[in-house]
C-alpha positions in Angstrom: 0.0 0.0 0.0 2.8 2.4 0.8 4.4 1.6 -2.5 1.2 2.7 -4.3 1.0 5.9 -2.3 4.6 6.8 -3.2 4.0 6.0 -6.8 0.9 8.2 -6.8 2.8 11.1 -5.2 5.7 10.7 -7.7 3.2 10.7 -10.7 1.4 13.7 -9.3 4.6 15.6 -8.8 5.7 14.8 -12.3 2.3 15.8 -13.8 2.4 19.1 -11.8 6.0 19.8 -13.0 5.1 19.1 -16.6 2.0 21.3 -16.3 3.9 24.2 -14.8 6.8 24.0 -17.3 4.3 24.1 -20.2 2.7 27.3 -18.8 6.0 29.3 -18.9 6.4 32.0 -21.5 9.3 34.4 -22.2 8.2 37.9 -23.1 10.7 39.9 -25.2 11.7 43.4 -24.0 13.4 45.1 -21.2 12.0 45.0 -17.7 11.7 48.4 -16.0 11.4 49.1 -12.3 8.2 50.7 -11.1 8.5 54.4 -11.8 11.4 53.7 -14.2 11.8 55.4 -17.6 9.9 54.1 -20.6 12.9 54.1 -22.8 10.8 55.0 -25.8 11.6 57.7 -28.3 15.0 58.3 -26.8 13.4 60.4 -24.0 13.3 59.9 -20.3 9.6 60.0 -19.8 8.5 58.6 -16.5 5.6 56.3 -15.9 3.0 57.6 -13.4 3.0 55.0 -10.6 0.9 57.1 -8.3 -2.2 56.3 -10.4 -3.6 59.7 -9.4 -4.9 60.4 -12.9 -6.8 57.3 -13.6 -9.9 57.9 -15.8 -9.1 61.7 -16.0 -8.6 61.2 -19.8 -12.3 60.4 -20.0 -13.0 64.0 -19.2 -10.4 65.6 -21.5 -13.1 66.6 -24.0 -16.4 67.7 -22.6 -19.6 65.7 -23.4 -21.1 68.8 -25.1 -18.0 69.1 -27.4 -18.2 65.4 -28.2 -21.8 65.9 -29.2 -20.9 68.9 -31.4 -18.1 67.0 -33.1 -20.2 64.0 -34.1 -23.5 65.6 -35.3 -26.2 68.2 -34.8 -28.1 68.0 -31.5 -26.5 64.7 -30.5 -27.1 63.5 -27.0 -23.9 62.0 -25.5 -24.1 59.6 -22.5 -21.0 57.9 -20.9 -21.3 54.1 -21.1 -17.9 52.9 -19.9 -14.8 54.3 -18.3 -11.8 52.1 -18.0 -8.9 51.2 -20.2 -10.9 53.0 -22.9 -13.7 55.6 -22.5 -17.0 55.1 -24.3 -20.1 57.2 -24.9 -23.4 56.3 -26.5 -24.8 58.7 -29.1 -28.5 59.2 -29.6 -30.8 61.7 -31.4 -29.7 64.4 -33.7 -29.2 64.2 -37.4 -26.9 61.2 -37.2 -29.2 58.9 -35.3 -27.3 56.7 -32.9 -23.9 55.3 -32.5 -20.9 55.1 -30.2 -17.7 57.1 -29.6 -14.6 55.6 -28.1 -11.4 57.2 -26.7 -8.2 55.3 -26.1 -5.0 56.8 -24.6 -2.0 54.6 -24.3 0.9 56.1 -22.4 3.3 53.7 -23.9 1.7 53.5 -27.3 3.0 54.6 -30.7 1.6 55.3 -34.2 3.9 52.5 -35.5 2.2 50.0 -33.1 -1.2 51.3 -34.1 -0.4 50.9 -37.8 0.9 47.3 -37.2 -2.3 46.4 -35.3 -4.4 47.9 -38.0 -2.5 46.0 -40.7 -2.9 42.7 -38.7 -6.7 43.4 -38.5 -6.8 44.2 -42.2 -8.0 47.8 -41.5 -7.1 50.5 -44.0 -4.8 53.2 -42.5 -3.8 56.4 -44.1 -1.3 59.0 -42.9 -2.9 62.4 -42.2 -1.8 65.5 -40.4 -3.6 66.7 -37.2 -2.2 69.9 -35.8 1.1 69.5 -37.4 1.5 65.9 -36.2 1.7 62.8 -38.4 -1.5 60.9 -37.5 -3.4 57.8 -38.7 -6.9 57.7 -40.1 -8.3 54.2 -40.0 -11.3 52.5 -41.5 -12.6 49.0 -41.4 -13.1 47.4 -44.8 -16.6 47.9 -46.2 -17.7 49.9 -43.2 -18.5 53.6 -44.2 -20.2 54.1 -40.8 -17.1 54.1 -38.6 -13.6 55.6 -38.5 -10.7 56.1 -36.1 -8.0 58.7 -35.9 -4.9 58.3 -33.8 -2.2 60.8 -33.1 0.9 61.2 -30.8 -0.3 62.5 -27.4 0.9 65.9 -26.2 3.4 64.3 -23.8 3.9 60.6 -24.3 2.0 57.8 -26.0 -0.8 57.8 -28.5 -4.4 59.0 -28.3 -7.2 57.8 -30.6 -10.9 58.3 -31.1 -13.3 56.0 -33.0 -16.7 57.1 -34.2 -19.2 54.4 -35.0 -22.5 55.5 -36.4 -25.5 53.1 -36.7 -25.1 51.1 -39.8 -27.0 52.6 -42.8 -27.9 55.8 -41.0 -27.6 59.2 -42.5 -24.6 60.8 -40.8 -21.6 63.0 -41.4 -18.2 61.5 -42.3 -17.0 59.6 -39.2 -13.4 60.4 -40.0 -14.1 64.1 -39.8 -15.7 63.7 -36.4 -12.8 61.5 -35.2 -10.3 64.1 -36.4 -12.2 66.9 -34.6 -12.1 64.9 -31.4 -8.4 64.3 -31.7 -7.8 68.0 -32.3 -9.8 68.9 -29.2 -7.8 66.3 -27.2 -4.5 67.6 -28.3 -5.5 71.3 -27.7 -6.6 70.5 -24.2 -3.7 68.2 -23.3 -1.0 70.8 -23.7 
C-alpha cells in the first residue's frame, strides 16, 4: 500500500511539474522598475505609478464638445470608463452610435499601424495639428472611422466614431479628427 502511495505522489509531482513547465512564457523586451523610464523615443519620460490620474482622460473633452463634433443635436451619454472611455450617441441628425477614446501612455503610431494591418484595416497618414497621424477605416464599413495621433506628452491618443449602420450621418473620419484635435488642444 505504501508503494502505491509513493508512486501516486511521484506521478502527481511529475504531472504538476510538466504542467507548470508548459505554462511558462518568455516575453521579449526590457524589464523596467516601477517608476522607471519608458525608454521610448529616446526620451526619459517617467511612468506615473501614483495612479492619481486614472480615468481623467475620459473628461479631457467635454460631453457637449463630443456631441458637437459627431453631429447636430447629439445626446452623449457615458457608457464605460476604464482602459478606454466610451459614450453612446442618440438623437440628432446622425441617429445613434458610439464614440470611443483610447489613450495609451506607452503606445505609438507604429504600433497602431501594425495592429491595423494585422486586423486588415485601411490606414492612411494624415496631419492633425502638425503631427503625423493615422486615419483608420474597417473594410466595407462607411459608418465608422478612427483617428490616432501622438499624445501631447507621451504615448498615443485615438478616437473611434461608429454611427449606426446605414444611418444618414456626417463623415465619421471628420468627427474622429475633430475629437483628436480637441484632445491635443486640451492636453497641452
